N, C-alpha and C positions, 0 to 999 in steps of 0.2 A: 504494500500500500504506500501511496505517496505521503510524504511528511511535509509537503510544501504548503499545506493549508490546514485549517482547523481540523482536529481529529474527528473524523466522521462518526466514530463510535460514541463521542460525547453526547449526552442527552437521551440516549436510547434506554428506555425503562428496562428492556430485556437484559441489559448488561450492567445496570447500576449496582454498585457495591460488590462486584466480583473482585477476586484477588488480582493484584496487578500482574502476576505471572500469567494467569489465564488470559487476561486482556492483551498482554504483549504477544502471546502465542497467536491469538486471533489476528492481531495487526500484522505480524510477521508472515503468517501463512495464508492470509486472505488476499483475494484479488478483487479490485473494484471493477465492476462491469456496468457500462452505461447503455441505456436502451431509449430509443426515440419513442414517442407516443405511438401506440399501435404495434410496436415491434414485439415479436414473440421471444420470451426468455427461453422457452422450449415448447414443443408440441406433444400432445398425447401420443404415447406409443414409443417415444424415444428413450434412450438410456439415460440414467441419472447423471447430473453434472455437479453434484454436491449440494450442500445446504446453502440457501441464499437468504441473507438478511437485508431487508429493504432499508436503505439509508435515507433516501429522499424519494419523493414521488409516490406512486401507487400502482399496484399490480392486480389485475382481475384474473382469477382462475376460472376457466370455463370448460364446459363439456358440450358436445354437439352430437347427441344421438339422433339418428335419422335425419341429419342435416340441420336440425333446429338447435341453435346455440343458447345455452343458459348459464348464468353465473352460479358457481359453487360457493366462492367466498372472495373477498377483496382484502388486500393487505396494504397498509401504509407504513410509514417509518417505524422500525422496530419489529415489523412483521417478519415471519419466517416462512420459507417456501421450500418444497422439495424433500420433506422429511420421509414421506411414504416410501419411495423407492430407495432412498438412502439407507433407511433402517430395515425395511422389510424386503428389499431386493425387487427385481422386476423393473418394469418401465414406468414412465410417468403416466398416471391415470387420467390426467387432464392437461389442458393447454394453459400456459401462463402468458398473459399479454400486458404490456405496460399501458396503463390507462392515461399516462402523461409522461413527460420526460422523467426517467427514473434511474437511480443509481443503487446498485446492490453490492453487497460484499459476498463473494462466492468462497465457500469453505469446503475443502475436501474432507472426506470421512476421517482421514488420518489427522489432519489439523484439529478437527473437532474433538477427536478422541484425546489428543494431547491436552487440549484446553480443559476438557472435563476432568482429566486426571489431576490437573493443577488446581481445579476448583469444582468439586462435584455438584455444587449449587447450580452450575450452568445446566446440568442434565435436568434438574427439577424445573428450571425456568423453561426449558424447551418442552418438557412434558406438560407444563402449565399452559403453554401456547397451544399445544395440540388439544388439550382438554377443552379450552375455550373455543377452539375451532369446531370441535364436535358439537358443543352447545349451539354455536351459530348455525351450523348446517342443519341440526335438528329443528331449530326455530324456523329456519327458512323452509324446510320440508313441511313442517306443520302448517305454516302460512299458505304454502302452495296447495295443500289438500283441504284446508278448512276455511280459507278466506277467498272471496271473489277477487277478480282483478281490480274492480273499483275500490275495494277496501285496501288492497295492497298499494294501489296508486295514491289514494288519499293519505295513507300512513307515510309514504315516501315524501309527499309534498309537505305534510305537517312536520316530519322530521327535518327536512331541509329548512323550513321556516324557523324551527327551534334553533338550528345551528346558526342562523343568520339574524337572530334576535328580532324576528318579525319583519325585517326589511325585505325588499324584493329578492326573490330567491332564484338561483339558476338550477336547472335540472342536474347540473354537475357532470354531464356526459352527453354524448350524442343521443338522439332519440332511439336509435337502434340499441345502444348500450343500456339505456334506461329500461327499454322493453325487455331485454335479456335479464336485467336485475329483477324485474317483476314477474318473469316467467311467462311472457306473452310475446307478441310480435309488434313491429313498429306501427303497422296500420291500426291495430287496436289501440295503442297508446295515443296516436294522433287523434283518432275518433273520440277517445275518452277525454282528452284535453279540450277538444272543441266543445264537447257537451258541457264540461265544467265552465268554460268561458261563457257559453250561451246562458247557463243558469246563474251567472254572476258569482260563482263560488271561487273563481280565480280571475285575476285581471292581468292581461299582458303588460309588461313593463319594459319591453324592448330587449333585443338580443337574446331571445330565449329565456327571459326572466319573467317571473310572475309575482304578484302579491296575493295574499289570501285575506280578504277583508274580514271574514268571519270564520275563524278556524273551527269553532264548535258546529257551525252550519255545515261545513265541508265534512266533518266527521260524521254527523248525523245523516247526511245525504248518502255517504258511502255505505253506511251500515243498514240503510233502509232496504227492506225486501224488494225484489224485482221479479217481474215475470220473465220467462225464458227469452222472449223476443225483444225486451226493452233494451235500449241503448246502454252500453256499459259506461 
């Protein structure tokens, strides 16, 4: 890793408080990898390339059964990727795509083993990340099976509003990517946003941004029962 700029490991909750020896092993053995927005870190079915820690940016992990792509999970700074084939063997079960310009630290199994030997707490941190990911995937699966697309769309918009303090909110990705996040397709997302605009539940604010005048009304509308033929 280059030492010509601020240590990229600084500020990552995953590594806070680890022994200096373990951190030095990660610095010495890790390789910084840079990815442009939309670039694949790897594709499903390829051989593992080590453990990746996201330093900056964001990565979407997606599956595409029967040609329809959906999001499994998303990782930001401090997030880890590639554990399944690294620890269990085999190939990558999903494709990892940079959602924006992204920098990752790539660690070989050998480097990781040496760092864990220097500080076993690192192993518990990585297990904690995996456990949290299982929770996330289970929540996502539950939402896909028990919630309608309108409910999932409303929750996403309300979550974005919470992140931005009630100001105009961006969708945070392309319409296709947001549709994948919701487990639907772009056409359904576009139609649903148009329906929300016509109902006055969201107001366009330019450049793909929206305001939500009455969040409670949006939540109530999304949860209201619908007939099979009603617009989502």
